[in-house]
C-alpha positions as CSV (number, residue, x, y, z in Angstrom):
1,M,-4.7,3.1,12.2
2,C,-6.4,1.3,9.4
3,F,-8.6,3.2,7.0
4,A,-11.5,1.4,5.4
5,P,-14.6,2.8,3.7
6,R,-18.1,1.4,4.1
7,S,-18.5,-1.7,2.0
8,T,-21.5,-0.3,0.1
9,T,-19.6,2.8,-1.0
10,P,-17.6,3.0,-4.3
11,P,-13.9,3.3,-3.7
12,C,-13.5,6.7,-5.3
13,I,-15.2,10.1,-5.5
14,S,-14.4,12.7,-8.1
15,V,-14.7,16.3,-7.0
16,D,-15.4,18.5,-10.1
17,D,-14.0,21.9,-9.1
18,W,-13.7,23.2,-12.6
19,H,-16.0,26.2,-13.2
20,D,-14.1,28.9,-15.1
21,G,-15.9,28.3,-18.4
22,S,-12.8,27.8,-20.4
23,V,-14.1,24.4,-21.6
24,A,-17.6,23.4,-22.6
25,E,-19.1,21.5,-19.6
26,A,-20.3,18.6,-21.8
27,A,-16.9,18.0,-23.3
28,H,-15.2,18.3,-19.9
29,D,-17.7,15.8,-18.2
30,A,-17.3,13.4,-21.1
31,F,-13.5,13.3,-20.7
32,Y,-13.8,12.5,-17.0
33,E,-16.3,9.8,-17.5
34,L,-13.8,8.1,-19.8
35,L,-11.0,8.8,-17.4
36,L,-12.8,7.2,-14.4
37,E,-14.8,4.6,-16.4
38,G,-13.2,1.6,-14.6
39,A,-12.9,3.3,-11.2
40,D,-16.5,3.0,-9.9
41,A,-16.5,6.6,-8.8
42,D,-19.1,8.9,-7.3
43,E,-19.1,12.6,-8.2
44,W,-19.3,15.9,-6.2
45,D,-19.9,19.1,-8.1
46,P,-19.9,22.1,-5.7
47,V,-22.5,24.0,-7.8
48,E,-24.9,21.1,-7.3
49,H,-24.5,21.2,-3.5
50,L,-25.7,24.6,-2.5
51,D,-25.9,26.2,1.0
52,G,-28.6,28.7,0.1
53,R,-27.0,30.0,-3.1
54,V,-23.4,29.3,-2.2
55,P,-21.7,26.2,-3.7
56,T,-20.1,23.9,-1.1
57,L,-17.1,21.7,-1.1
58,P,-17.5,18.1,0.2
59,P,-17.3,17.9,4.0
60,M,-15.0,15.6,5.9
61,E,-17.7,13.1,6.6
62,E,-18.4,12.8,2.9
63,L,-14.8,12.4,1.8
64,G,-14.3,9.9,4.6
65,R,-16.7,7.4,2.9
66,Y,-14.2,6.8,0.1
67,R,-10.7,5.4,-0.1
68,T,-9.6,7.8,-2.8
69,V,-10.6,11.3,-3.7
70,I,-9.8,12.7,-7.2
71,W,-9.9,16.5,-7.2
72,T,-10.0,18.5,-10.4
73,L,-9.2,22.2,-10.4
74,D,-9.7,24.9,-13.0
75,R,-7.0,27.5,-13.8
76,V,-8.3,29.8,-11.0
77,G,-8.2,27.1,-8.4
78,G,-11.9,26.3,-8.3
79,F,-13.7,26.9,-5.0
80,L,-10.8,25.2,-3.2
81,R,-8.3,28.1,-3.5
82,Q,-10.6,30.6,-1.8
83,A,-11.5,28.2,0.9
84,Q,-7.9,27.4,1.6
85,R,-7.0,31.1,1.5
86,E,-9.6,31.8,4.2
87,S,-8.5,28.7,6.2
88,T,-12.2,27.6,6.3
89,Y,-11.8,24.1,4.7
90,H,-9.9,21.3,6.4
91,A,-11.5,18.2,4.8
92,I,-8.6,17.4,2.4
93,E,-6.0,17.5,5.2
94,G,-8.3,15.5,7.5
95,H,-9.1,12.9,4.9
96,V,-5.4,12.2,4.2
97,R,-4.4,12.3,7.8
98,A,-7.1,9.7,8.5
99,G,-5.7,7.3,5.9
100,G,-7.6,8.4,2.8
101,N,-5.9,8.9,-0.5
102,L,-6.0,12.0,-2.7
103,I,-5.2,12.7,-6.3
104,L,-5.0,16.5,-7.0
105,E,-4.7,17.8,-10.6
106,G,-5.1,21.0,-12.4
107,A,-3.4,24.3,-13.3
108,S,-1.7,25.8,-10.2
109,A,-2.9,22.8,-8.3
110,L,-0.4,22.9,-5.4
111,A,-0.6,26.7,-5.2
112,S,-4.3,26.5,-4.9
113,L,-4.0,23.9,-2.2
114,G,-1.9,26.4,-0.3
115,G,-4.6,29.1,-0.8
116,T,-2.5,31.1,-3.3
117,D,-2.2,31.6,-7.1
118,A,0.4,31.3,-9.8
119,Y,2.0,34.6,-8.7
120,T,1.7,34.7,-4.9
121,Y,2.5,31.0,-4.1
122,R,5.0,30.0,-1.5
123,P,8.2,28.5,-3.2
124,S,9.1,26.2,-0.3
125,Y,7.6,24.1,2.5
126,A,9.1,22.9,5.7
127,P,8.9,19.7,7.7
128,G,5.8,19.7,9.9
129,E,3.7,21.4,7.2
130,F,1.0,19.4,5.4
131,I,2.3,20.0,1.9
132,H,5.8,18.9,2.9
133,D,4.8,15.9,5.0
134,H,1.8,14.5,3.2
135,V,2.0,15.8,-0.4
136,G,5.7,15.1,-0.3
137,V,6.9,18.3,-1.8
138,D,9.5,20.8,-0.3
139,S,9.6,23.4,-3.1
140,L,7.4,24.6,-6.0
141,V,7.8,26.6,-9.2
142,N,4.8,27.7,-11.2
143,A,5.4,27.9,-15.0
144,G,3.0,30.9,-15.2
145,S,2.3,32.4,-18.6
146,N,3.1,35.5,-20.6
147,A,-0.3,37.0,-19.9
148,N,0.9,39.2,-17.0
149,P,3.4,41.9,-18.2
150,A,4.7,42.0,-14.6
151,Y,6.2,38.5,-15.2
152,P,7.8,38.6,-18.7
153,D,10.2,35.8,-17.9
154,A,7.4,33.3,-17.6
155,Y,7.0,33.3,-21.4
156,G,7.8,30.0,-23.0
157,Y,7.3,27.9,-19.9
158,A,3.9,26.6,-21.1
159,F,3.2,22.9,-20.7
160,L,3.3,20.5,-23.7
161,G,3.0,17.2,-21.8
162,G,4.4,14.9,-19.2
163,L,7.3,12.6,-19.9
164,A,7.1,9.3,-17.9
165,V,9.9,8.7,-15.5
166,N,9.3,4.9,-15.8
167,P,7.9,4.2,-19.3
168,D,7.4,0.6,-18.4
169,A,4.8,1.6,-15.8
170,F,3.2,4.7,-17.2
171,P,2.8,6.2,-20.7
172,D,4.0,9.7,-21.8
173,V,1.0,12.1,-21.6
174,P,1.2,14.7,-24.3
175,V,-1.2,17.7,-24.6
176,D,-3.8,17.1,-27.3
177,T,-2.7,19.9,-29.6
178,L,-5.2,18.9,-32.3
179,G,-8.4,18.1,-30.4
180,K,-8.2,19.9,-27.0
181,W,-5.6,22.7,-27.3
182,A,-5.9,25.1,-24.4
183,D,-7.6,28.4,-25.0
184,G,-5.0,31.0,-25.6
185,Y,-2.4,28.8,-27.4
186,E,-1.2,31.7,-29.6
187,Q,-0.7,33.8,-26.4
188,F,0.7,31.2,-24.1
189,G,2.5,28.7,-26.4
190,G,0.9,25.8,-24.5
191,V,-1.1,25.1,-21.3
192,P,-0.3,27.8,-18.8
193,Y,0.0,27.9,-15.0
194,C,1.4,24.4,-14.7
195,E,3.8,23.5,-11.9
196,V,7.1,21.7,-11.2
197,V,8.1,20.5,-7.7
198,R,11.0,19.1,-5.8
199,P,9.8,15.9,-4.1
200,T,10.8,14.8,-0.7
201,E,12.7,11.6,-0.2
202,R,9.7,9.2,0.1
203,T,7.9,10.8,-2.9
204,A,8.0,9.0,-6.3
205,R,8.6,11.0,-9.5
206,L,6.0,10.0,-12.1
207,Y,6.3,12.7,-14.8
208,L,8.7,15.3,-15.9
209,F,7.8,18.7,-17.4
210,D,8.0,19.1,-21.2
211,S,7.8,22.8,-22.2
212,Y,7.4,25.0,-25.2
213,L,10.7,26.7,-26.4
214,N,12.2,27.2,-23.0
215,G,14.1,24.5,-21.2
216,T,14.3,26.1,-17.8
217,L,11.7,23.8,-16.4
218,D,12.2,20.9,-18.8
219,E,12.6,17.5,-17.1
220,K,11.7,18.8,-13.7
221,P,9.1,16.7,-11.8
222,C,5.5,17.8,-12.5
223,G,3.7,14.6,-11.5
224,T,4.4,12.8,-8.2
225,V,2.9,10.4,-5.7
226,H,3.8,10.3,-2.0
227,F,3.6,6.9,-0.3
228,P,3.3,7.2,3.5
229,V,4.7,5.1,6.3
230,D,2.8,6.6,9.2
231,G,-0.7,5.2,8.5
232,T,-1.9,8.3,6.6
233,G,-3.0,8.3,2.9
234,S,-1.1,8.5,-0.3
235,F,-1.1,11.8,-2.2
236,A,-0.7,12.0,-6.0
237,L,-0.1,15.5,-7.4
238,F,-0.3,16.5,-11.1
239,G,0.7,20.1,-11.6
240,F,-1.2,20.2,-14.9
241,P,-4.9,19.8,-15.9
242,L,-5.6,16.3,-17.2
243,Y,-8.4,17.4,-19.5
244,Y,-6.0,18.9,-22.1
245,L,-4.1,15.6,-22.5
246,V,-4.5,13.0,-25.2
247,T,-7.4,10.9,-23.8
248,D,-6.1,7.4,-24.1
249,P,-2.7,7.8,-22.3
250,A,-4.4,10.0,-19.7
251,V,-6.8,7.1,-19.0
252,E,-4.0,4.7,-18.8
253,M,-2.1,7.0,-16.5
254,I,-4.8,7.6,-14.0
255,Q,-5.8,4.0,-13.9
256,G,-2.1,3.1,-13.2
257,V,-1.9,5.6,-10.4
258,L,-5.1,4.3,-8.8
259,E,-3.8,0.7,-9.0
260,A,-0.4,1.7,-7.5
261,I,-2.1,3.4,-4.6
262,E,-4.5,0.5,-4.0
263,E,-1.6,-2.0,-4.2
264,Y,0.5,0.0,-1.8
265,Q,-2.3,-0.2,0.8
266,E,-3.4,-3.7,0.0
267,P,-3.2,-5.6,3.4
268,A,-1.1,-8.7,3.6
269,E,-3.1,-12.0,3.6
270,L,-2.5,-14.4,6.5
271,L,-2.0,-17.8,4.9
272,F,-1.2,-20.0,7.9
273,F,-0.8,-19.7,11.7
274,E,0.2,-22.5,14.0
275,W,1.6,-23.0,17.5
276,A,3.2,-25.7,19.5
277,A,2.7,-25.4,23.3
278,E,5.0,-27.0,25.8
279,R,5.2,-26.6,29.6
280,R,7.6,-23.6,29.4
281,S,7.1,-22.2,25.9
282,V,4.7,-21.6,23.1
283,D,6.3,-21.7,19.6
284,L,4.3,-19.5,17.2
285,S,4.8,-19.4,13.4
286,W,2.9,-17.9,10.5
287,Y,3.0,-17.0,6.8
288,L,1.8,-13.9,5.1
289,N,1.2,-13.1,1.4
290,P,3.3,-11.4,0.2
291,P,5.8,-12.4,2.8
292,D,7.9,-9.3,2.5
293,G,5.0,-6.9,2.1
294,P,4.6,-5.8,5.7
295,V,7.2,-4.0,7.8
296,G,6.9,-6.6,10.5
297,C,4.5,-8.1,13.1
298,N,3.7,-7.9,16.7
299,V,2.2,-10.7,18.8
300,E,-0.1,-9.8,21.7
301,R,-1.3,-12.1,24.5
302,K,-3.7,-12.1,27.3
303,V,-4.2,-14.6,30.1
304,G,-7.4,-16.6,29.9
305,P,-9.6,-18.0,27.1
306,R,-10.7,-16.2,24.0
307,D,-13.9,-14.8,25.5
308,S,-12.2,-13.6,28.7
309,T,-11.9,-9.9,29.6
310,G,-8.2,-9.9,30.1
311,V,-5.9,-7.2,28.6
312,Y,-3.7,-8.0,25.7
313,V,0.0,-7.3,26.2
314,R,2.7,-7.3,23.6
315,V,5.0,-10.3,23.7
316,N,7.8,-9.3,21.4
317,D,10.3,-6.4,22.2
318,A,11.1,-5.6,18.6
319,L,9.1,-6.2,15.4
320,V,9.0,-9.8,14.3
321,L,10.6,-9.9,10.8
322,V,10.2,-12.4,8.0
323,G,12.7,-15.2,7.9
324,D,14.7,-16.3,4.9
325,T,12.1,-19.0,4.0
326,G,9.2,-16.6,4.2
327,R,8.1,-17.7,7.6
328,Y,7.5,-15.5,10.7
329,R,8.3,-17.0,14.0
330,L,8.2,-16.1,17.7
331,L,9.0,-18.2,20.8
332,D,7.1,-17.1,23.8
333,E,9.0,-18.5,26.8
334,D,7.2,-16.4,29.5
335,V,4.4,-18.9,30.1
336,S,3.3,-21.0,33.0
337,P,2.4,-24.7,32.9
338,G,-1.3,-25.5,32.9
339,T,-2.3,-22.0,31.9
340,T,-4.6,-20.9,29.1
341,Y,-3.5,-18.0,26.9
342,T,-5.1,-16.1,24.0
343,Y,-2.9,-14.7,21.2
344,R,-3.6,-12.3,18.4
345,L,-1.4,-11.0,15.6
346,E,-0.8,-7.4,14.6
347,V,0.5,-6.9,11.1
348,V,2.3,-3.6,10.5
349,E,1.8,-2.7,6.9
350,R,4.4,-0.9,4.9
351,W,2.2,2.2,4.6
352,G,1.9,2.4,8.4
353,G,-1.5,0.9,8.8
354,T,-2.1,-2.1,11.0
355,A,-4.4,-5.2,10.7
356,Y,-5.2,-7.7,13.4
357,H,-5.7,-11.5,13.0
358,G,-6.9,-14.0,15.5
359,P,-7.5,-14.5,18.4
360,W,-6.2,-18.0,19.0
361,Q,-6.6,-19.8,22.3
362,V,-3.6,-21.9,23.4
363,E,-3.5,-24.4,26.3
364,V,0.0,-24.7,27.9
365,P,0.2,-28.3,29.2
366,D,0.8,-29.0,32.8
367,D,2.3,-32.4,32.2
368,A,5.7,-33.4,30.8
369,P,6.4,-32.3,27.2
370,T,5.7,-34.7,24.4
371,D,7.4,-35.6,21.1
372,R,5.6,-34.0,18.1
373,L,5.7,-33.3,14.4
374,S,4.0,-30.3,12.8
375,A,2.0,-30.2,9.6
376,P,4.2,-29.3,6.6
377,Y,3.8,-25.9,5.1
378,P,3.0,-25.0,2.4
379,S,1.0,-27.8,1.0
380,P,0.4,-27.9,-1.9
381,S,3.9,-26.7,-2.6
382,F,5.8,-25.6,-5.7
383,G,9.2,-25.9,-4.0
384,S,10.4,-26.2,-0.4
385,V,8.3,-27.4,2.5
386,E,8.9,-26.5,6.1
387,L,7.9,-28.3,9.3
388,S,8.9,-28.4,12.9
389,Y,9.2,-31.1,15.5
390,G,9.6,-31.3,19.3
391,V,11.7,-33.6,21.4
392,A,10.5,-34.3,24.9
393,E,13.7,-35.5,26.5
394,D,17.4,-35.3,25.9
395,H,19.4,-37.9,24.0
396,R,16.6,-39.0,21.6
397,W,17.2,-40.2,18.1
398,V,15.3,-38.3,15.3
399,D,14.8,-39.6,11.8
400,I,12.5,-37.9,9.3
401,T,12.3,-39.4,5.8
402,V,10.2,-38.6,2.7
403,Y,8.3,-41.5,0.9
404,D,6.2,-41.6,-2.2
405,V,2.8,-43.1,-2.5
406,T,4.3,-46.6,-3.3
407,G,6.2,-46.6,-0.1
408,R,9.6,-46.0,-1.7
409,R,12.1,-43.9,0.2
410,V,12.7,-40.6,-1.6
411,K,15.0,-38.7,0.8
412,T,16.0,-38.6,4.5
413,I,15.9,-34.9,5.6
414,E,16.8,-35.3,9.2
415,T,18.7,-38.0,11.1
416,R,20.4,-37.0,14.4
417,G,20.5,-37.2,18.1
418,A,18.6,-34.3,19.7
419,S,18.2,-32.7,23.1
420,A,14.8,-31.7,24.4
421,G,13.4,-28.7,22.6
422,S,11.9,-27.5,19.3
423,Y,13.5,-27.8,15.9
424,D,12.9,-26.7,12.3
425,V,13.6,-28.8,9.2
426,T,13.1,-28.0,5.5
427,W,12.6,-30.4,2.5
428,D,13.7,-28.7,-0.7
429,G,11.5,-30.8,-2.9
430,T,14.4,-33.0,-4.2
431,N,15.2,-36.7,-4.0
432,A,18.4,-38.2,-2.6
433,A,20.2,-37.4,-5.9
434,G,19.3,-33.8,-5.7
435,Q,16.7,-33.9,-8.5
436,R,13.3,-32.3,-8.3
437,V,10.6,-34.8,-7.5
438,A,7.6,-35.4,-9.7
439,P,4.3,-33.8,-8.9
440,G,2.2,-35.9,-6.6
441,V,1.5,-36.9,-3.0
442,Y,4.4,-37.6,-0.6
443,F,4.6,-38.7,3.1
444,L,6.9,-37.3,5.7
445,R,7.5,-40.1,8.3
446,A,9.3,-39.3,11.5
447,R,10.5,-41.4,14.4
448,I,11.3,-39.3,17.5
449,G,12.5,-41.6,20.3
450,G,9.9,-44.3,20.4
451,A,7.1,-42.3,18.8
452,S,6.1,-42.4,15.1
453,F,4.4,-39.7,13.1
454,E,3.3,-39.3,9.5
455,R,2.3,-36.1,7.6
456,K,1.1,-35.8,4.0
457,V,2.3,-33.1,1.5
458,V,1.3,-32.4,-2.1
459,M,4.0,-31.3,-4.5
460,L,3.0,-29.3,-7.6
461,K,4.9,-28.9,-10.9
C-alpha cells in the first residue's frame, strides 16, 4: 500500500473542532494561522459545513485527499467526542489505516477519540484496538481538574507545559502564563484535562508532562508520535491544547513533527539500476538513496517484453538487503538462453509502504557468454567506486588498472586468473601509495583474456 494525495491538493488539512467559547475565535484562528503558516494547509470547520442545521465532521473522502490531518479539540471534545461515542464516525480510523497521517491535540484528546471524557475514559487499550495499534498507546491517565468535587485528588495536576525528550530536535513548550493563560487559572492551577500516556514499543516519546504543585504525573509522556511499519499512517498525539502554549516554540514543535512524519514516509530514490545477462543468469544490481532507508527490496519478473501481458512473479525468496557498500544485488539463475524477460523492482519502505520502479526489458543471449566490464558507480564519486566484470571462459587472465588523463598508471585494482562467471571489484579512490587521488577524470582499463575495455569515472574532492 502506498498512500499519495492528489497532486493539486495541499499536503495538510486542519480540522478546527474547537467550539466551547473559552477563547475568542479571532485569537484562536490567528494562533493556528501562525502555527500552520508554512504547512500549506486547508481548513475544515464543522460549523461551516452544515447538514441542514447540524455541523458535520469531514468525511473519509475529504480526509483522504490529504497526507496529514491536524485535528484540534476543545475541552469538551468538540463534535468528535459525541460522534465517537455514538460510533457514527469512522473517517479518522479509515484515514490512518489507508496510510494517511493524523496529529490530534487538545484537552482530553485521547479520551475524546475513544468517545469518553476526562472522568469516564478507559485507562488501558489492548492489541487489536485502534488506539493501541495505530495511536501507539496502551494506557491513559487524564490529569482532570479540581472543578468536580467527586474527584478531589485531581487537584494540582494541571498542565504547565511539555518538556522535550530530545531538546536537540524539539523545543520545550511552556504554557503562555502571561498572554494566553487558560480560563480558570485560579481554580485549576494550570490548563486542566490534559493527558499522560504509556506509549507502545514503536511509539516515540516527544514531550513529558510538567505539572503545577503535584509531581504524580510529572515527566510522564504527554506528547508522542507512532511510526508504523505496516503501511498505515503515522499518528502524533498531544494530550494538551496547543493554543495555550507560547507561540514561537509551539510553531517550531508542530513544524518539526510535520517534517519528521514526512521524512519517515519519504520514499527512497532509485539512483541506478543495471544488469548483465548471460546464457544462464541475469545479474541485477541497484542503488537507492538513502541506501539504508528501506527495509529491503523484491524483484519481480515476467516472461516476454515490456508490453506483454505476462504475469509478474517474485524472483527472490527473502527480501534483498543492502550490501556493505550501499549496493543491492540479486543473481537470477532461473533463466533460459534466448529468452526475453521483463523485471521490475519493489522497494519496501520502512513505514510499510511500497514503491515500484521499472520495468526493464532484458534479453538473455542464446550464444556463448562474452567478456564484459560494467560502468563504474557512482560517477561522479566522492570516495569508492564499484564495477563488475564477466569472464566468458575458465582460465582467463584479468587485469584492471586505473589511469589518469595523462595516461599515467595510478593503481592496479585487480590482477588474477579467473574462472568463467561474474565478479565485483572496488576502487577505493586511492593511488598505489594509498593516498587519495586528486579530483578529476580517471580511466579504468581492463584486459579480460584477449578483450580490452575502458570506462571513465569522475572523482570529486
